[in-house]
C-alpha positions in Angstrom: 35.0 -29.1 -245.2 33.4 -26.5 -243.2 31.1 -28.4 -240.6 27.9 -27.1 -239.4 28.5 -25.3 -235.8 25.7 -26.4 -233.2 26.7 -24.0 -230.4 22.9 -24.4 -228.7 23.7 -27.9 -228.4 27.3 -27.8 -226.5 27.3 -29.4 -223.1 23.8 -31.4 -223.7 23.3 -34.8 -224.6 20.8 -36.3 -226.9 18.9 -39.3 -225.8 19.7 -41.4 -228.8 23.4 -40.4 -228.2 26.4 -42.5 -229.8 28.2 -42.7 -226.7 25.4 -44.4 -225.0 24.7 -46.8 -228.1 22.9 -49.7 -226.1 19.5 -48.1 -227.5 20.2 -49.5 -230.9 19.3 -53.0 -229.6 16.0 -51.9 -227.8 12.6 -53.1 -228.8 9.6 -50.5 -228.7 9.0 -51.8 -224.9 12.5 -51.2 -223.8 12.8 -47.8 -225.6 9.4 -46.7 -223.9 10.9 -47.8 -220.4 14.2 -46.3 -220.6 12.8 -43.0 -222.2 10.2 -42.5 -219.3 13.2 -43.0 -217.0 15.4 -40.5 -218.7 12.5 -38.1 -218.9 11.8 -38.5 -215.1 15.6 -37.6 -214.6 15.0 -34.6 -216.6 12.0 -33.6 -214.6 13.9 -34.4 -211.4 16.5 -31.7 -212.2 13.9 -29.2 -213.2 11.9 -29.8 -210.0 15.2 -29.5 -207.9 16.2 -26.1 -209.7 12.2 -25.0 -209.1 12.6 -25.9 -205.3 15.9 -24.3 -204.9 14.3 -21.0 -206.3 11.4 -21.2 -204.0 13.4 -21.5 -200.9 15.8 -18.8 -202.0 12.9 -16.6 -202.5 11.0 -17.7 -199.6 8.1 -18.5 -201.3 6.0 -21.0 -199.2 3.8 -23.5 -201.1 0.4 -24.5 -199.8 0.7 -26.7 -196.6 -0.5 -30.0 -197.9 1.4 -33.7 -197.7 2.9 -33.4 -201.4 6.8 -34.1 -201.6 7.7 -30.8 -203.1 5.2 -28.5 -200.8 6.9 -30.3 -197.7 10.6 -30.0 -199.1 10.2 -26.4 -200.0 8.6 -25.4 -197.0 10.5 -27.2 -194.4 13.6 -25.4 -196.4 12.1 -22.2 -195.7 11.2 -22.8 -192.1 14.5 -24.0 -191.2 16.3 -21.2 -193.2 18.4 -23.8 -195.2 21.0 -23.1 -198.2 20.3 -24.9 -201.4 22.4 -26.6 -203.8 25.7 -26.6 -201.7 28.8 -28.2 -202.7 30.4 -30.0 -199.7 34.1 -30.7 -200.8 36.8 -32.8 -199.4 39.0 -33.3 -202.6 38.5 -33.5 -206.2 37.8 -37.3 -205.7 35.4 -36.6 -203.0 32.7 -34.0 -203.3 28.9 -33.6 -203.9 26.1 -31.2 -203.8 23.4 -31.2 -200.9 20.1 -30.3 -202.0 19.3 -28.3 -198.6 21.7 -28.0 -195.7 22.1 -26.0 -192.7 24.2 -25.8 -189.7 23.0 -23.8 -186.6 23.5 -24.4 -182.9 25.5 -27.5 -183.5 22.6 -29.0 -185.6 23.5 -30.0 -189.1 20.1 -30.6 -191.2 20.6 -31.9 -194.9 17.4 -32.5 -196.9 17.0 -34.4 -199.9 14.3 -34.1 -202.5 13.8 -37.3 -204.5 11.3 -37.4 -207.2 11.9 -41.2 -208.3 9.6 -44.2 -207.3 12.8 -46.5 -206.2 13.3 -46.0 -202.5 16.2 -43.6 -201.6 18.9 -44.7 -199.0 20.1 -42.5 -196.3 23.6 -43.6 -197.1 23.7 -40.6 -199.6 22.7 -38.1 -196.8 25.3 -39.8 -194.5 28.1 -39.1 -197.1 27.2 -35.4 -197.4 27.3 -35.2 -193.4 30.7 -36.9 -193.5 32.0 -34.5 -196.3 30.5 -31.6 -194.2 32.4 -32.8 -191.0 35.6 -33.0 -193.1 35.4 -29.8 -194.7 34.3 -27.8 -191.7 36.5 -29.7 -189.2 33.5 -30.9 -187.1 33.6 -34.0 -185.0 30.4 -35.8 -185.4 30.2 -36.6 -181.6 30.1 -32.9 -181.1 27.1 -32.3 -183.2 23.6 -33.3 -183.7 22.8 -34.5 -187.3 19.1 -34.8 -188.8 19.0 -36.2 -192.2 15.6 -36.1 -194.4 14.5 -37.6 -197.7 11.4 -36.2 -199.2 10.0 -38.6 -201.5 6.5 -40.2 -202.6 4.5 -37.8 -200.2 6.5 -38.7 -197.1 9.4 -37.4 -195.3 11.9 -40.0 -193.9 13.8 -38.8 -191.0 17.2 -40.1 -189.7 19.7 -39.1 -186.8 22.8 -41.2 -187.7 25.2 -42.6 -184.9 28.3 -40.3 -184.7 30.2 -43.8 -185.6 28.5 -44.3 -188.6 29.5 -40.6 -189.9 33.1 -41.4 -188.5 33.5 -44.5 -190.8 32.6 -42.7 -193.9 35.0 -40.0 -192.9 37.6 -42.7 -192.7 36.6 -44.3 -195.9 36.4 -41.0 -197.5 40.0 -40.1 -196.5 41.8 -43.5 -197.0 40.0 -43.9 -200.7 41.1 -40.2 -201.5 44.7 -40.9 -200.7 44.4 -44.4 -202.5 42.9 -42.9 -205.7 45.6 -40.3 -205.9 48.3 -42.6 -205.4 46.5 -44.4 -208.3 46.8 -41.4 -210.5 50.6 -41.3 -210.0 
């Protein structure tokens, strides 16, 4: 039999996917809830792409206290790079939404569009990955982390010891995962 080719669908996943088959047991209410969350995730991806384009093009948004506007305008104002992969190993890497390192100040900004309160731990891991990849001691630099969510900006300056702890966990766990792969 010659099977139909669906080349436009390669690399994407359907909401009602066989690999995530739990939907077969949903009632209408559960389907509505899960679909709304899935759609919000899709919208978040699109917002991240838009924000990165605006920052990269230097297109400022009106100066109002809206999440996207504050994130984009700060990204431009601080001359940040967008969607930067921070790599330690194939077991430990991630992409920072916006990042800059100038005059011994590491800035990492994260755009969140969900309603669930975000955690600075994700940004601390990015900071640890940055220090590992580029060989910086967290005690020798300043770090400012920002989460843009729900029309607010949360700011944290983590203690160097917290970043060291995460760096150590990355190194130890990476080694252990490699041993488990063998």
